[in-house]
C-alpha positions in Angstrom: 18.5 -21.3 -11.7 16.5 -18.5 -13.2 13.4 -19.7 -15.1 11.3 -16.6 -15.5 11.3 -12.8 -15.8 8.4 -10.8 -14.3 7.9 -7.3 -15.6 6.0 -4.3 -14.3 4.1 -2.6 -17.1 3.8 1.2 -16.8 7.2 2.8 -17.1 8.9 -0.5 -18.0 7.0 -1.9 -20.9 5.0 1.2 -21.9 6.3 4.8 -21.9 3.1 5.7 -19.9 4.5 7.2 -16.7 4.9 10.5 -18.6 1.2 10.4 -19.4 0.3 9.6 -15.9 2.3 12.6 -14.7 1.0 14.9 -17.4 -2.6 14.2 -16.4 -2.0 14.1 -12.6 -0.5 17.5 -12.9 -3.4 18.8 -14.9 -5.8 17.6 -12.2 -3.6 19.0 -9.5 -3.8 22.4 -11.0 -7.6 22.1 -11.3 -7.7 21.2 -7.6 -5.3 24.0 -6.6 -2.6 21.6 -5.5 0.9 23.0 -5.5 3.0 21.7 -8.4 6.1 20.8 -6.2 3.9 19.0 -3.7 2.3 17.0 -6.4 5.6 16.1 -8.0 6.8 14.8 -4.7 3.7 12.7 -4.2 3.9 11.2 -7.6 7.1 9.3 -6.8 5.2 7.8 -3.8 2.1 7.1 -5.8 3.8 5.3 -8.8 3.2 1.6 -8.8 0.9 1.5 -5.8 -2.8 0.6 -5.5 -5.5 3.2 -5.6 -6.5 2.3 -2.0 -2.9 2.9 -0.7 -2.8 6.1 -2.7 -6.1 7.3 -1.3 -4.7 7.0 2.2 -1.5 8.9 1.1 -3.4 11.7 -0.5 -5.8 12.1 2.4 -2.9 12.2 4.8 -1.7 15.3 2.9 -4.9 17.0 2.1 -7.3 15.8 4.8 -10.0 13.2 5.1 -12.4 15.3 3.0 -10.2 15.1 -0.1 -12.2 13.0 -2.6 -9.3 11.1 -4.0 -11.4 8.6 -6.0 -13.1 11.5 -7.9 -9.7 13.1 -8.5 -8.3 9.8 -9.7 -11.3 9.1 -12.0 -11.1 12.5 -13.7 -7.4 12.0 -14.2 -7.6 8.4 -15.5 -10.5 9.2 -17.9 -8.5 12.1 -19.4 -5.5 9.8 -19.8 -7.5 7.0 -21.4 -8.9 9.5 -23.9 -5.3 10.7 -24.6 -4.3 7.1 -25.3 -7.3 6.4 -27.5 -6.5 9.5 -29.6 -2.7 9.3 -29.7 -1.8 5.7 -28.8 0.8 4.5 -26.3 4.5 4.1 -26.9 6.3 0.8 -26.2 9.6 1.4 -24.4 12.8 0.9 -26.5 14.1 -2.7 -26.3 10.9 -4.3 -25.1 10.3 -6.6 -28.1 14.0 -7.4 -28.5 14.2 -8.4 -24.9 11.0 -10.4 -25.0 12.2 -12.3 -28.1 15.6 -12.9 -26.5 14.0 -14.4 -23.4 11.5 -16.5 -25.3 14.4 -17.7 -27.6 16.4 -18.8 -24.6 13.6 -20.7 -22.8 12.6 -18.2 -20.1 9.0 -17.7 -19.2 7.6 -14.1 -19.1 5.2 -12.8 -16.4 3.5 -9.5 -15.8 2.9 -7.9 -12.4 1.1 -4.6 -12.8 -1.0 -2.5 -10.4 -3.1 -1.4 -13.4 -6.6 -2.9 -13.5 -7.3 -5.6 -16.2 -9.8 -3.5 -18.3 -7.2 -0.8 -18.8 -4.0 -2.8 -19.1 -5.4 -5.5 -21.4 -6.5 -3.0 -24.0 -3.0 -1.6 -24.3 -1.3 -5.0 -24.2 -3.6 -6.3 -27.0 -3.3 -3.1 -29.1 0.5 -3.3 -29.1 0.5 -7.1 -29.7 2.5 -7.7 -26.5 -0.1 -9.8 -24.6 0.9 -13.0 -26.4 4.4 -12.9 -25.0 3.2 -13.5 -21.4 2.9 -16.9 -19.8 1.1 -15.4 -16.8 -0.4 -12.0 -16.0 -1.2 -10.5 -12.6 -3.4 -7.3 -12.9 -4.2 -4.8 -10.2 -6.9 -5.6 -7.7 -6.3 -9.4 -7.8 -4.3 -9.7 -4.6 -5.3 -8.2 -1.2 -2.1 -6.3 -0.7 -0.7 -4.4 -3.7 2.8 -3.0 -4.2 5.0 -2.4 -2.2 3.8 -5.6 -0.5 5.3 -8.8 -2.1 1.9 -10.5 -2.9 1.6 -9.6 -6.6 5.1 -11.0 -7.4 4.6 -14.1 -5.2 1.3 -14.8 -7.1 2.9 -14.1 -10.5 5.6 -16.7 -9.7 2.9 -19.2 -8.5 1.1 -18.8 -11.9 4.4 -19.4 -13.7 5.1 -22.4 -11.6 8.4 -21.2 -10.3 9.8 -20.2 -6.9 10.5 -16.5 -6.4 14.2 -17.3 -6.1 14.0 -18.6 -9.7 12.7 -15.3 -11.1 13.9 -11.8 -12.0 11.6 -8.8 -11.3 12.0 -5.7 -13.5 10.6 -2.5 -12.1 10.9 1.3 -12.5 9.1 2.5 -9.3 10.2 2.6 -5.7 7.0 0.7 -4.7 7.7 -1.9 -7.4 11.3 -2.4 -6.4 10.2 -3.0 -2.7 7.6 -5.5 -3.9 9.9 -7.5 -6.0 12.7 -7.5 -3.5 10.3 -8.4 -0.6 9.0 -11.4 -2.6 12.6 -12.7 -3.1 13.1 -12.1 -6.8 16.4 -11.0 -8.2 15.4 -7.3 -8.7 16.4 -5.0 -11.5 15.4 -1.4 -11.7 15.1 0.2 -15.1 15.1 4.0 -14.5 12.3 5.9 -16.0 11.0 9.1 -14.4 11.8 8.1 -10.8 15.5 8.2 -9.8 16.8 5.5 -7.5 17.0 6.8 -3.9 19.3 5.3 -1.2 16.8 2.6 -0.2 16.4 1.5 -3.8 20.2 1.4 -4.3 20.4 -0.8 -1.3 17.8 -3.4 -2.3 17.9 -3.4 -6.1 20.4 -6.1 -7.4 21.0 -4.1 -10.6 20.1 -0.6 -11.9 20.0 0.1 -15.6 18.8 3.0 -17.8 16.9 0.9 -20.4 15.7 -2.5 -21.4 18.4 -2.5 -24.1 21.0 -2.5 -21.3 19.1 -5.4 -19.6 19.3 -7.5 -22.8 23.0 -6.7 -23.0 23.3 -7.8 -19.4 21.9 -11.2 -20.3 23.9 -11.5 -23.4 27.2 -10.6 -21.8 26.8 -13.4 -19.3 26.9 -11.3 -16.1 24.1 -13.5 -14.8 25.8 -16.7 -15.7 25.9 -17.9 -12.1 22.2 -17.4 -11.8 21.1 -18.6 -15.3 22.8 -22.1 -15.3 
């Protein structure tokens, strides 16, 4: 019996992955990193912790590469962009949240984004009140693709991982949700599902609008009763 739905944030709730990519690519150009190389790395970076991404970047550019400075420059620029222009909520978010609340499901958040950044955007958009439990980045020892963040989110919700659905857009996120034992849905954003994702994701949709229709059409009836 499904009792809760746990969402990733960037690329699922907020249309923010395009902002990440925009500013990562600006920084890459400043650092003289080849555009195609950076594009490839971005699929691997998405959804993961800064510590894991530091190791990834150093493995490509050497131990002398100052990833944390690179990241800080990028994130500060992106934060300024959001302060000036706001952040877009993905189509179907509020409709799906209202549907879930109306049908008695709890809603959780499992994001790799740190609290100080994520909370600002959740409050500005008025979405924070929908969540019964929130797991921000840096709380668990092992971030995505490890299962820890989804396991802890379910603990906060008071449900077993088998009683929850995880909704993700990144490869690291899909791995995390699947490893934790949630029924895992990929909502495609900028990252296209590779063979591994197609193997472990229970469903793949193009939008949260389709996810809501999936619930409404009763395709999960065997899980939801």
